[in-house]
C-alpha positions in Angstrom: 143.9 346.7 95.2 141.5 343.8 94.7 140.1 344.6 91.2 137.7 341.6 91.4 135.9 343.2 94.3 135.8 346.6 92.7 134.4 345.1 89.5 131.9 343.1 91.5 130.7 346.2 93.3 130.4 348.2 90.1 128.6 345.2 88.5 126.1 345.0 91.4 125.4 348.7 91.5 124.9 348.9 87.7 122.8 345.7 87.8 120.6 347.0 90.6 120.0 350.2 88.7 119.1 348.4 85.5 116.9 346.0 87.5 114.8 348.9 88.7 114.6 350.1 85.1 113.7 346.7 83.9 110.8 346.5 86.4 109.3 349.4 84.6 110.1 348.3 81.1 108.0 345.2 80.4 107.5 344.7 76.7 108.6 348.3 76.0 112.4 347.9 75.6 112.6 347.7 71.9 109.9 350.3 71.5 111.8 352.7 73.7 115.0 352.3 71.7 113.2 352.7 68.4 111.4 355.8 69.6 114.6 357.4 70.9 116.2 356.7 67.5 113.2 358.1 65.7 113.5 361.4 67.5 117.1 361.8 66.2 118.6 361.3 69.7 122.0 359.8 70.4 122.2 356.5 68.4 124.6 355.1 70.9 122.0 355.4 73.6 119.5 353.5 71.5 122.0 350.7 70.9 122.9 350.6 74.6 119.2 350.4 75.6 118.6 347.6 73.1 121.6 345.6 74.4 120.6 346.2 78.0 117.1 345.0 77.3 118.5 341.6 76.5 120.9 341.4 79.4 118.6 342.8 82.1 117.2 339.5 83.2 120.7 338.1 83.8 121.8 341.2 85.7 118.7 341.1 87.8 119.2 337.5 88.6 122.8 338.2 89.7 121.6 341.1 91.8 118.9 339.0 93.5 121.4 336.2 94.1 123.9 338.5 95.6 121.3 340.4 97.7 119.7 337.2 99.0 123.1 336.1 100.4 123.8 339.4 102.1 120.5 340.8 103.4 117.3 340.0 105.2 113.9 341.0 103.7 111.7 343.4 105.7 108.1 343.5 104.5 106.7 347.0 104.0 103.0 347.6 103.1 101.9 350.2 100.6 98.2 351.3 100.5 97.4 353.7 97.8 94.6 354.6 95.4 96.1 353.0 92.3 93.3 354.3 90.2 94.2 358.0 90.8 97.1 359.9 89.2 98.4 360.8 92.7 98.4 357.1 93.8 100.2 356.0 90.6 102.8 358.8 90.9 103.6 358.0 94.5 103.8 354.2 93.8 106.2 354.8 90.9 108.5 357.0 93.1 108.4 354.4 95.9 109.6 351.5 93.6 112.3 353.7 92.0 113.5 354.8 95.5 113.7 351.2 96.7 115.7 350.0 93.7 118.1 353.0 93.7 118.6 353.0 97.4 119.9 349.4 97.5 121.8 349.9 94.3 123.9 352.5 96.2 123.8 350.6 99.6 124.8 347.1 98.6 126.5 346.6 102.0 123.2 346.8 103.9 122.1 343.7 105.7 118.4 344.4 105.3 116.2 345.0 102.3 112.7 346.3 102.4 110.2 344.4 100.2 107.1 346.4 99.1 103.7 344.8 99.2 101.2 347.1 97.4 97.5 347.1 98.0 94.9 349.2 96.1 92.6 351.2 98.5 90.4 352.4 95.5 90.0 355.6 97.3 87.6 354.0 99.8 88.2 353.8 103.5 86.7 350.3 103.8 89.0 349.0 101.1 91.9 350.7 102.8 91.1 349.1 106.1 90.7 345.7 104.5 94.1 346.1 102.8 95.8 347.1 106.0 94.3 344.2 107.9 95.6 341.8 105.2 99.1 343.4 105.4 99.2 343.3 109.2 97.8 339.8 109.7 99.0 337.8 106.7 102.1 339.6 105.4 103.3 340.7 108.8 104.5 344.0 107.5 106.8 346.2 109.7 105.5 349.5 108.4 102.8 350.9 106.1 103.1 353.7 103.6 100.0 355.7 102.6 97.2 356.5 102.0 96.6 360.0 100.6 93.3 361.1 102.4 92.9 362.0 106.0 89.9 359.8 106.6 91.8 356.7 105.4 94.8 357.8 107.4 92.8 358.0 110.6 91.4 354.5 110.2 94.7 353.0 109.3 96.5 354.9 112.1 94.2 353.3 114.7 95.0 349.8 113.3 98.7 350.5 113.2 98.6 351.9 116.7 97.1 348.7 118.1 99.6 346.6 116.1 102.5 349.0 117.1 103.5 349.3 113.4 104.7 352.7 112.1 102.5 354.3 109.5 103.8 356.9 107.0 101.0 358.9 105.5 101.0 361.6 102.8 97.9 363.2 104.3 97.9 365.8 107.1 95.8 364.9 110.1 95.2 367.9 112.4 93.0 366.3 115.1 93.4 363.3 117.3 96.5 361.5 118.8 98.0 358.7 116.8 101.3 357.6 118.3 102.4 355.5 115.4 101.5 358.0 112.7 104.2 359.8 110.8 103.0 362.5 108.4 105.0 363.0 105.2 103.7 366.5 104.7 104.2 370.0 105.9 102.1 371.3 108.8 99.0 372.9 107.2 98.6 375.4 110.0 101.9 377.0 108.9 100.8 377.6 105.3 97.5 379.1 106.6 99.6 381.8 108.4 101.4 382.4 105.1 98.1 383.0 103.4 97.1 385.4 106.1 100.4 387.2 105.5 99.6 387.6 101.8 96.3 389.1 102.7 97.9 391.5 105.1 100.5 392.6 102.6 97.8 393.6 100.1 95.6 395.0 102.9 92.7 392.7 102.0 90.3 392.8 104.9 87.5 390.4 103.7 87.8 387.0 102.0 85.6 384.0 100.9 86.7 380.5 101.8 85.8 377.6 99.5 86.7 374.2 100.8 86.0 370.6 99.9 83.2 369.0 101.8 85.0 366.0 103.2 87.0 365.1 106.2 90.1 366.9 105.0 88.4 370.1 104.3 86.3 370.2 107.4 89.3 369.5 109.6 91.4 372.2 108.1 88.7 374.9 108.2 89.0 375.9 111.9 92.8 376.3 111.6 92.4 378.4 108.5 89.7 380.6 110.2 91.9 381.1 113.3 94.9 382.2 111.2 92.7 384.7 109.4 91.1 386.0 112.6 94.6 386.6 114.1 95.4 388.7 111.0 92.2 390.7 111.5 90.8 389.4 108.2 87.0 389.1 108.0 85.5 386.0 106.5 82.6 387.1 104.3 81.5 383.5 103.6 82.5 379.9 103.9 81.3 377.6 101.2 81.7 373.8 101.1 81.6 371.9 97.8 81.1 368.2 97.7 83.3 366.1 95.4 80.0 364.6 94.2 78.5 368.0 93.2 77.5 368.4 89.6 78.8 371.3 87.5 75.4 373.0 87.8 75.6 372.8 91.6 79.0 374.4 91.6 77.8 377.1 89.3 74.9 377.9 91.7 77.2 378.1 94.6 79.6 380.5 92.8 76.7 382.6 91.6 75.7 383.1 95.3 79.3 384.0 96.2 79.4 386.5 93.3 76.8 388.7 95.0 79.0 389.2 98.0 81.1 392.3 98.4 84.4 390.4 98.9 86.4 389.4 95.8 89.2 387.5 97.4 88.8 383.7 97.3 90.8 381.1 99.3 90.5 377.5 97.9 91.4 374.4 99.9 90.4 371.3 98.0 91.8 368.4 95.9 93.2 369.1 92.4 90.3 367.2 90.7 87.6 369.3 92.4 89.5 372.6 92.2 89.9 372.0 88.5 86.1 371.9 88.1 85.8 374.9 90.3 88.1 377.1 88.2 86.4 376.1 85.0 83.0 377.2 86.5 84.5 380.4 87.9 85.9 381.3 84.5 82.5 380.7 82.9 80.5 382.9 85.3 83.0 385.8 85.3 84.9 385.3 88.6 88.3 385.1 86.9 88.4 388.6 85.6 90.0 391.9 86.8 89.2 392.8 90.3 89.2 389.2 91.7 92.0 387.2 93.4 92.3 383.5 94.0 94.7 381.8 96.4 95.0 378.1 96.7 96.6 376.0 99.3 99.3 373.4 98.7 96.7 370.7 98.4 96.1 372.0 94.8 99.3 374.0 94.2 101.6 371.0 94.9 100.0 369.3 91.9 99.8 372.1 89.4 101.9 370.0 87.0 99.1 367.4 86.7 96.4 369.9 85.9 95.0 369.9 82.4 95.8 372.7 80.0 92.1 373.8 79.9 92.2 374.2 83.7 95.5 376.1 83.5 93.9 378.5 81.0 91.0 379.1 83.4 93.3 379.7 86.3 95.4 382.6 84.9 96.5 385.0 87.7 95.9 382.5 90.5 98.3 382.5 93.5 99.4 379.2 95.1 101.2 378.1 98.3 103.3 375.1 97.7 106.2 373.3 99.4 109.6 374.6 98.5 112.0 372.0 97.1 115.6 373.4 96.6 117.2 372.6 93.3 120.2 370.2 93.4 122.1 367.9 91.0 120.6 364.9 92.8 117.1 366.1 92.1 117.9 367.0 88.5 119.3 363.5 88.0 116.3 361.9 89.4 114.0 364.0 87.2 115.8 362.7 84.2 115.4 359.1 85.2 111.8 359.9 86.1 111.1 361.1 82.6 112.6 358.0 81.1 110.4 355.8 83.2 107.3 357.7 82.4 108.1 357.7 78.7 108.9 354.0 78.8 105.5 353.3 80.3 103.7 355.3 77.6 105.8 356.8 74.8 102.8 358.7 73.5 102.0 360.4 76.8 103.5 363.8 77.4 105.8 363.6 80.4 104.7 366.1 83.2 106.8 367.5 86.0 106.7 365.5 89.2 105.0 367.0 92.1 106.3 367.3 95.6 104.5 364.2 96.9 106.6 362.2 94.5 109.8 363.7 95.9 108.7 363.2 99.5 107.8 359.6 98.7 111.3 359.0 97.4 112.9 360.4 100.5 110.5 358.5 102.7 111.6 355.2 101.3 115.2 356.1 101.9 114.5 357.1 105.5 112.5 353.9 106.0 115.3 351.7 104.5 118.0 353.4 106.7 115.8 353.0 109.8 115.2 349.3 109.2 118.9 348.8 108.8 119.6 350.5 112.1 116.9 348.6 113.9 118.3 345.3 112.5 121.8 346.2 113.5 120.7 347.0 117.1 118.8 343.8 117.3 121.7 341.8 116.0 124.1 343.4 118.5 121.6 342.9 121.3 121.3 339.2 120.5 125.0 338.8 119.9 124.3 336.4 117.1 125.5 336.2 113.5 122.0 336.0 112.1 118.4 336.3 113.3 115.1 335.2 112.0 112.8 337.7 110.5 110.2 337.0 113.2 112.7 338.2 115.7 112.7 341.5 114.1 109.0 341.7 113.7 108.3 341.6 117.5 106.5 344.5 119.3 109.7 346.2 120.5 111.1 346.4 117.0 108.0 348.4 115.9 108.5 351.0 118.5 112.2 351.2 117.8 111.6 351.5 114.1 109.2 354.4 114.8 111.9 356.2 116.8 114.4 355.6 114.1 112.1 357.0 111.5 111.3 360.1 113.5 115.0 360.6 114.2 115.9 360.4 110.5 117.9 363.4 109.2 119.7 363.4 105.9 119.9 365.4 102.7 117.5 363.9 100.2 115.9 365.0 97.0 113.7 367.5 99.0 116.6 369.0 100.8 117.0 368.5 104.5 114.7 365.7 105.3 113.7 365.3 109.0 110.7 365.2 111.3 109.4 367.4 114.0 106.6 366.4 116.3 105.6 363.5 114.0 105.4 365.7 110.9 107.8 366.5 108.1 109.8 369.5 109.1 109.7 372.0 106.3 109.2 375.7 107.1 109.6 377.3 103.7 106.7 377.7 101.3 107.0 378.8 97.7 104.4 381.3 96.4 103.7 380.8 92.7 101.6 382.6 90.1 99.9 380.8 87.2 100.9 382.6 84.1 100.7 381.2 80.6 101.0 377.4 80.5 102.8 377.1 83.8 103.7 378.7 87.1 106.1 381.4 88.0 107.8 381.9 91.4 106.9 385.3 92.9 108.2 384.9 96.5 108.7 382.8 99.6 107.2 382.6 103.0 108.7 381.4 106.2 107.3 381.6 109.7 110.3 383.6 110.9 110.8 386.1 108.0 107.4 386.3 106.5 107.1 387.1 102.8 110.3 387.7 100.8 110.9 388.0 97.1 114.1 386.0 97.5 114.8 383.1 99.9 116.7 384.5 103.0 120.4 383.4 103.0 119.9 381.6 106.3 117.9 379.0 104.4 120.8 378.5 102.1 123.3 377.8 104.8 124.4 381.4 105.6 123.5 383.8 108.3 120.7 386.3 107.6 121.9 389.8 106.9 120.1 393.0 107.8 119.6 394.0 104.2 117.6 390.8 103.5 115.2 391.3 106.3 114.0 394.5 104.8 113.0 392.9 101.6 109.4 392.1 101.9 106.5 391.6 99.5 106.1 389.6 96.3 107.4 390.1 92.9 105.1 391.5 90.2 102.0 389.3 90.1 99.7 388.9 87.1 96.2 388.9 88.4 93.1 387.4 86.8 92.0 389.3 83.8 95.7 389.8 82.8 95.9 392.7 85.2 99.1 394.0 86.8 97.1 395.9 89.3 96.3 394.1 92.6 92.6 393.8 93.4 91.3 396.1 96.1 89.7 393.2 97.9 86.1 394.0 97.1 83.9 395.1 94.4 82.9 398.8 94.2 80.5 399.6 97.1 77.1 401.0 96.2 76.4 403.7 98.7 72.9 405.2 98.8 72.9 408.9 99.6 69.7 410.2 101.3 68.6 413.4 99.6 67.6 415.5 102.7 65.6 418.1 100.6 64.5 420.1 103.7 68.0 420.3 105.1 70.4 420.6 102.1 73.2 421.3 104.6 73.2 417.6 105.5 73.0 416.0 102.1 72.2 417.5 98.7 72.0 415.8 95.3 72.8 417.9 92.2 71.7 416.4 88.9 73.3 417.5 85.7 70.9 416.7 82.8 73.5 417.4 80.2 75.9 414.8 81.4 73.3 412.6 83.1 75.4 412.5 86.3 74.8 413.5 89.9 77.1 415.1 92.4 76.7 415.0 96.2 77.4 417.6 98.8 76.6 418.2 102.4 78.0 417.6 105.9 77.3 413.9 106.0 78.9 413.4 102.6 82.0 415.3 103.6 82.4 413.3 106.8 82.0 410.0 104.8 84.6 411.0 102.2 87.1 412.2 104.8 86.7 409.0 106.8 87.0 406.6 103.9 90.0 408.5 102.5 91.8 408.3 105.8 91.9 404.5 105.7 95.3 402.9 104.9 93.8 400.9 102.1 91.7 401.7 99.0 88.0 401.2 99.1 86.2 401.7 95.8 82.7 403.1 96.1 80.1 404.9 94.1 77.3 407.2 95.4 73.7 406.6 94.3 70.8 408.8 94.9 68.1 407.5 97.2 65.2 410.0 96.8 63.3 409.1 100.0 61.0 406.7 98.2 60.0 405.4 101.6 60.9 405.6 105.2 64.4 405.1 106.5 63.4 401.7 107.6 62.7 400.9 104.0 66.3 401.9 103.2 67.6 399.7 105.9 65.6 396.8 104.4 67.2 397.5 101.0 70.7 397.4 102.5 69.8 394.2 104.3 68.6 392.6 101.0 71.9 393.8 99.4 70.4 396.3 96.9 72.9 398.7 98.4 76.1 398.1 100.4 75.7 401.1 102.6 74.1 404.5 103.1 75.1 408.0 103.9 72.7 410.6 105.4 70.8 411.7 108.5 70.2 408.1 109.6 69.8 407.6 113.3 71.4 404.6 115.1 68.6 402.6 116.5 68.4 399.2 118.1 65.8 397.7 115.8 67.8 398.8 112.8 71.1 397.3 114.2 69.5 393.9 113.9 69.7 394.0 110.1 72.6 396.3 109.4 75.8 397.6 111.0 76.3 401.2 112.1 79.6 403.0 112.5 80.2 405.1 115.6 78.1 408.3 115.5 79.6 411.3 113.8 77.1 413.8 115.3 76.1 414.8 118.8 73.8 412.4 120.7 70.3 413.3 121.7 67.5 415.8 120.8 66.8 419.4 121.4 63.7 421.6 122.1 63.4 425.0 120.4 61.1 427.8 121.5 60.5 431.4 120.4 62.1 434.1 122.5 59.3 436.0 124.6 58.8 439.7 125.6 60.1 441.0 128.9 57.8 441.9 131.9 57.9 445.6 132.9 58.1 444.7 136.6 60.7 442.0 136.2 63.3 444.2 137.9 61.5 443.6 141.2 61.6 439.8 140.9 65.2 439.2 141.9 64.7 440.3 145.6 62.2 439.0 148.0 59.9 441.6 149.7 61.6 441.2 153.1 64.9 441.9 151.5 63.6 445.0 149.7 62.2 446.4 153.0 65.2 445.5 155.1 67.5 447.1 152.5 65.4 450.3 152.4 65.4 450.5 156.3 69.2 450.2 156.3 69.5 452.9 153.7 67.6 455.3 156.1 69.5 454.0 159.1 72.8 454.6 157.4 71.8 458.2 156.7 70.8 458.8 160.3 74.0 457.4 161.6 76.2 459.5 159.3 74.0 462.6 160.1 74.5 461.9 163.8 78.2 461.7 163.5 78.6 464.6 161.1 75.9 467.1 162.2 77.8 468.7 165.1 80.9 469.6 163.1 80.0 469.3 159.3 78.2 472.3 157.8 76.9 470.1 154.9 74.7 468.2 157.4 73.2 471.4 159.0 70.3 473.7 158.1 66.6 473.6 158.3 64.8 470.5 159.5 63.5 469.7 156.0 66.9 470.2 154.6 68.5 467.9 157.1 65.8 465.2 156.5 66.5 465.4 152.8 70.2 465.2 153.4 69.7 462.0 155.6 67.6 460.3 152.9 69.8 461.5 150.0 73.0 460.3 151.6 71.6 456.9 152.6 70.1 456.0 149.2 72.9 457.6 147.1 75.3 455.0 148.5 73.4 452.5 146.3 75.0 453.9 143.2 78.0 455.5 144.9 76.7 459.0 144.1 77.0 460.7 147.5 79.0 464.0 147.3 79.0 465.2 151.0 82.4 465.4 152.5 82.8 463.3 155.6 85.0 464.8 158.4 84.6 462.1 161.1 86.7 458.9 160.9 83.8 457.1 162.6 81.4 458.0 159.8 83.9 457.1 157.2 84.3 453.7 158.8 80.6 452.9 158.9 80.2 454.1 155.3 83.0 451.7 154.2 81.2 448.8 155.8 77.9 449.8 154.3 79.4 450.2 150.8 80.7 446.6 151.0 77.2 445.4 151.8 75.8 447.5 148.9 78.4 446.0 146.6 77.3 442.4 147.5 73.6 443.3 147.1 73.9 445.0 143.7 76.1 442.2 142.3 73.7 439.5 143.4 70.8 441.5 142.1 72.4 442.1 138.7 73.2 438.4 138.3 69.8 437.2 139.3 68.1 439.7 137.1 70.2 438.7 134.1 69.3 435.1 134.5 65.6 435.9 135.0 65.6 438.1 131.9 67.2 435.3 129.9 64.8 432.7 131.0 62.0 435.2 130.5 62.9 435.6 126.9 62.7 432.0 126.1 59.6 431.1 128.0 56.9 429.5 125.9 54.7 432.3 124.5 51.7 430.3 123.3 49.1 428.4 125.2 48.3 426.0 122.4 50.7 423.4 123.8 51.4 421.7 120.4 54.8 420.2 119.6 56.4 420.3 116.2 58.5 417.4 114.8 60.1 416.5 111.5 57.9 414.7 109.0 58.4 410.9 109.2 60.6 411.2 112.3 60.5 408.4 114.9 60.6 411.1 117.6 56.8 411.2 117.7 56.8 407.8 119.2 59.4 408.8 121.8 57.3 411.9 122.8 54.1 409.9 123.2 56.0 407.3 125.2 57.4 409.9 127.5 53.9 411.0 128.6 54.7 414.7 128.2 51.8 417.2 128.7 51.0 418.3 125.1 47.9 418.5 123.0 49.3 417.0 119.8 52.1 416.7 117.2 52.4 418.6 114.0 54.9 417.4 111.4 57.1 419.7 109.3 59.8 419.3 106.6 62.2 422.3 106.7 63.6 425.0 109.0 61.3 427.5 107.3 58.3 425.4 108.4 59.7 425.3 111.9 60.0 429.1 112.1 56.5 429.6 110.7 55.0 427.2 113.1 56.8 428.7 116.2 55.6 432.2 115.2 52.0 431.0 115.0 51.8 430.7 111.2 51.2 427.7 109.0 47.5 428.4 108.8 47.0 428.5 112.6 48.8 425.3 113.1 51.3 426.9 115.4 53.3 425.0 118.0 54.8 425.8 121.4 58.1 424.1 120.8 59.8 422.0 118.1 61.6 418.8 119.1 64.2 417.4 116.8 67.7 415.8 116.7 70.5 418.2 117.5 72.0 418.5 114.0 68.6 419.7 112.7 68.4 422.1 115.6 71.8 423.5 114.8 70.9 424.2 111.2 67.6 425.8 112.3 69.3 428.1 114.8 72.0 429.0 112.4 69.3 430.6 110.3 66.8 431.8 113.0 68.9 432.1 116.2 67.9 435.7 116.6 64.3 434.9 117.4 64.5 431.3 118.7 66.7 429.4 121.1 67.1 425.8 122.3 65.6 425.6 125.8 66.3 422.0 126.6 68.2 418.9 125.4 68.1 415.2 126.1 70.6 412.3 125.3 67.8 410.0 124.2 69.1 409.1 120.8 72.4 407.6 119.7 73.2 410.1 117.0 73.8 409.5 113.3 76.1 406.8 111.8 76.9 405.4 108.4 75.1 402.2 107.5 76.7 399.1 106.0 75.7 395.5 105.3 76.2 393.1 108.2 79.7 391.7 108.7 81.7 394.2 106.6 85.1 394.8 108.2 84.9 398.3 106.8 82.5 399.2 109.6 85.1 399.0 112.4 87.7 400.8 110.2 85.3 403.7 109.5 84.5 403.9 113.2 88.1 404.3 114.0 88.4 406.9 111.2 85.5 408.9 112.7 87.1 408.9 116.1 90.4 410.2 114.6 88.5 413.0 112.7 86.9 414.0 116.0 90.2 414.0 117.9 91.9 416.1 115.2 89.0 418.6 115.2 88.1 418.0 111.6 84.5 417.1 112.5 84.1 420.4 114.2 85.5 422.2 111.2 83.1 420.5 108.9 80.2 421.2 111.2 81.1 424.9 111.3 81.3 424.9 107.6 77.8 423.6 107.1 75.9 424.7 110.3 77.3 428.2 110.6 76.5 430.0 113.9 75.8 428.1 117.1 75.3 431.2 119.4 71.6 430.5 120.0 72.3 427.3 122.1 71.5 427.5 125.8 72.5 425.2 128.6 70.1 422.4 129.3 69.1 424.0 132.6 68.6 427.5 131.1 64.8 427.1 131.3 64.9 426.8 135.1 63.9 430.0 137.0 66.8 431.2 139.2 66.2 431.3 143.0 64.8 434.7 144.3 67.2 436.4 146.8 65.7 436.8 150.3 66.8 438.1 153.7 68.2 434.8 154.7 70.8 435.0 152.0 72.2 438.4 153.3 71.3 438.3 157.0 75.0 438.2 158.0 75.8 441.3 156.0 73.1 443.4 157.6 74.1 442.2 161.1 77.7 443.3 160.5 76.5 446.7 159.2 74.2 447.2 162.2 76.9 446.3 164.7 79.2 448.8 163.0 76.6 451.5 163.4 76.1 450.7 167.1 79.8 450.6 167.7 80.6 454.0 166.2 77.7 455.6 168.1 78.9 454.2 171.3 82.4 455.4 170.7 81.1 458.9 169.9 79.1 459.2 173.1 81.9 457.9 175.1 84.4 460.5 173.8 81.8 463.2 174.4 81.6 462.3 178.1 85.3 462.1 178.5 85.6 465.5 177.0 82.9 467.1 179.3 83.6 465.5 182.7 86.9 463.9 182.6 87.6 460.3 183.4 87.1 460.6 187.2 83.8 462.4 187.0 82.6 460.1 184.3 83.2 457.1 186.6 81.4 458.9 189.5 78.4 459.5 187.2 78.3 455.8 186.3 78.7 454.8 189.9 76.1 457.3 191.3 73.5 456.2 188.9 73.2 459.6 187.3 72.8 458.2 183.8 69.7 460.3 183.1 71.7 463.5 183.9 74.4 462.4 181.5 71.9 462.0 178.6 70.3 465.4 179.4 73.8 466.9 179.1 74.5 465.2 175.9 71.3 466.5 174.5 72.0 470.1 175.5 73.2 472.6 172.9 76.4 473.1 174.8 77.4 469.5 174.6 80.2 469.6 172.1 82.6 466.9 171.5 85.6 466.5 169.3 86.1 463.0 168.0 
């Protein structure tokens, strides 16, 4: 073994590491050792640091000498806001990563050289710095900046120069072929936020975002994710980074008036810190509220001041997940040493994820430049190449492909790119408690929310038991509350006190307890619907004592004095412009009520037309004559005096009407004709009975007054509808209760009687439940949309309540509640009940009479034929017909001796 080479390698690695340390220890070496010793740490470490402080320059010189002989320098630009904490943090990680990489890769033939420029957080300065790096320094790649606006400008320049650009900002719009984003896809975390909202059944949220290019660009993606999750956005509020504290307070005061209490914040840590302080002051960080921040803030929780942390208690954050490893723990130790060396009096904070990603980015870039250099070297088949050869246009494209194809295990875990962005699917959900954050769960696109990270993300296959573990661990919410917020403040629901119709809504006030209770059909339906929802909705009923019209109530809801209303509120187009209605929970339309009238003493004659009466009477007589003719020769019951036989003819004919004939029939022919006639009588009597019943019903509900006034409910909009319909009536009289309706319809109310009362169907049902014996509904129209519950515009509760009403209707619960409050409904008549039935005439029964007449003619013909057969025989009968002695035959039949047996 060549021990000289081994010692040389150890010397170079150690020297490179101390070189990186020395770069960050100007004029602080002795102070660091003294401070460590003062804190009673290991004395040996202090001595080593002191010794190394004197030998660092020599080690660095040796490293530089060795590196210069073995590698080529590749210029890399760094454009960061060096005045910001984030910029300083990233720059510190970049320099440490460069030193530590080449300390562990001394065999590499390339070495990246960093050229840092300060963008000062201004896009113009960033562009100027990038131009200088591209034109003068001839950099092969640029790292930074942190904002999307600067990134877009620099990405355009790098695209034209075909130089890869690695940015720590997420750009969601535009195509930049040479842009590589060192950040997770923001659209993925927005889906995670939507999953959190769904898990807690929060249906309405408020979005607060920074009024800059980053915030405006991310807003559409966030909105889309929430809409897919069926989450309503109650408000979107942008806050400028230049806003004063008073302006932020005013914006939050406006948001405080909204019903939603769930806030989503997407802004930089500096602006969000001011936001949380203001929210704490005005009472938005108390029990009942919830705040969720994106990774833009959560990734840098460690850099937030203690005062802001105190104001952010209970906050939830989505941040990138960095798995723990020995490599990461070692780097954090070195990080603390560097931070402490720069300022021993400064409290060292935990590094954020941008610092870790910056470290891995430098490693990926260093490996990619080495691969490009090697490929170029092999292609040229030369021992060495000039740097300019590497800096041509082809090398920029190849370097981009190498960077995008990077895949290794770094400080952040598996470091690789997908579609030009850092590929990292796992997000960590943290909860601000005390002076720091606590992990409460994970979110991944495939498995959603889990308390523990699925095993598949730790190198093992996902088991079935893990997939069933969903939800977060116990969260401490604002106000030091362990109970999750309901998603909205308690709804103020105005209850209309329908004093004239207490079956609908009734307010009971208890003076002893100074409380009110609410009953009625509308109240029961509201409670049943809201209790059937799969999430809790806090609400409180408040009495609205009809201090104005219902349109005034709609205005109060529109101006947010109330969140909703319950009562006999009709769904109307002009009202829907200001509020939202649920689906109707009552029948649609109006009804007309009239008093039942007295019957006409001659109404029994009305069902049949005069021609039908006369024809029926004639056939009764005809039927008696036919039966007498058939039965008289042989049946003693049809013999006697002339008066008796006439009476028998009339009695038998008319008695068939009620099937009361008692005479015994001996002839089969007479029995046949009677059967046919009884069938005709059955049809006549059934039709007469049905028509008479309909006419009597209609007669009972005919209008009994000639005053032609119409009664309506006081303050009802139906008066306008009646006037617009051009009905023939003299005037309108308003009333307030079912008792007033009954009095007016009976001609009371101080001679202000009305012909009919027109009102919506629920009122009509209540009225007829009390007075259905004397009154009935004679008509109905579907000219109103029914009653619905009223809510402020945009509340997602409206659609949920509508679905609940549909479910109650399908399950029959609405009908049960209606029967409970409205009692009997027997006085309702069909809409066409007022129409007079058609009078029966001869045309309706002509066929029956023809059949009956033909049957009579047929039996008489048969009887006469048999009589002739009996008297003359067949041959003589034929001769009589042939000789034209028909008159002689009739004289014979008329003689007393002409007997026949039939």
